[in-house]
N, C-alpha and C positions, 0 to 999 in steps of 0.2 A: 766705383760702387754702382751697381745696377739699381733700377727703380724698385725692385723687389726687396733690396736690402735697406732701403731708407726707413727711418724711424716712423714716418707718417703712415707708411703702408701697413706696419705692424699694429698701429693703434686703431686702424680702420677695420680690422678683422672682427667679424661677429663672434661673440662669446656663446658657449653652449647654454641652453635652457633660458635664453632671453636675458642673461645677466648683462649689466652695464659696466663699463670700466669704472674703477674706483674713484677717479677724479670727477666723473659725471655724477656719481652717487653722492659724493660730498657736496657738490654744488646744489643738487636737488635737496639735500638735507638742510643746507643753509637757507635756501629759498623757503622751504617749509617752516623753518624756525622764524624767519622774518614775517611770513604770513601769519603765523600763530601769534607773534607779539603784536602785530597790527590788529588782530581780531580780539585781543584780550580787553576786558573791561577794566576800569580803574581799580575796582576791588581786586581783580586777579593780579594786576600789577603790584598792588600794595601787599598782597599775600606773598608774592614772589620776593618782593623787597624784604619783607619781614623774615622770610626763610633765609635769605642771603645774609642779613644782618645777624641773625641768630647763629649761623654757622661761623661768621666772622668773630663774634664775641666768644664763642666756644674755643676757636683756634687761638685767640689772644689770651684767654684764660689759661689754656694748656701751656702756651709759651711762657706766660708769666710764672706759672707754678714750676715749670722746669727750670727757669732761670733762678727763681727764689730758692729752690732746693740746692742750688750750687752757688749761693751768694758768697761764701767765703773764698772759693776758688776765683770767682769773677772779681771780687774785691782785691785779692792779692795780685791778680793779673793787672787790674786797673791801676793800682798804686805802685807797682814794681818800678816803672821808670822814675817816678818821683823819689822813691826810697833809695834808688841806686845813686842819685846825685846828692843826697843829703850828706853832710859831714858825719863822721863816725859817732859822735856823742849827742846827736840831735834826733828828734822824733817829730812826727806830725802833731800839730796842735789843732784844736777845734774851736771855732769862735762862737758856737751856740750849743746848748745842752743836747739837742737831738742829733747833732752831727756825729757824735761819738758812737752812736748805735747803728749807723748805716751799714758799715762793713766790718764790724767787730763780731 
């Protein structure tokens, strides 16, 4: 392999119109983000935290709603191993009043 074929020589070639290689651009973006975080005030950090928490709660709510809409399927899947080992004339029992309403 000659020197011209080595990978380091291809990465050192200048790009047209002053463009930088993608990995250098990513490193510059990361440095800019760190500098931006260091220069934020406490109120800016709290605003960003509030936004992240709001997005997290929305995602949790959507996941809960999706799971609750499929509760019977999930309940049958959850109890299937237990029901498969029960004797033929037996069923599940519930020890408190509210337990019967969880997956029925």
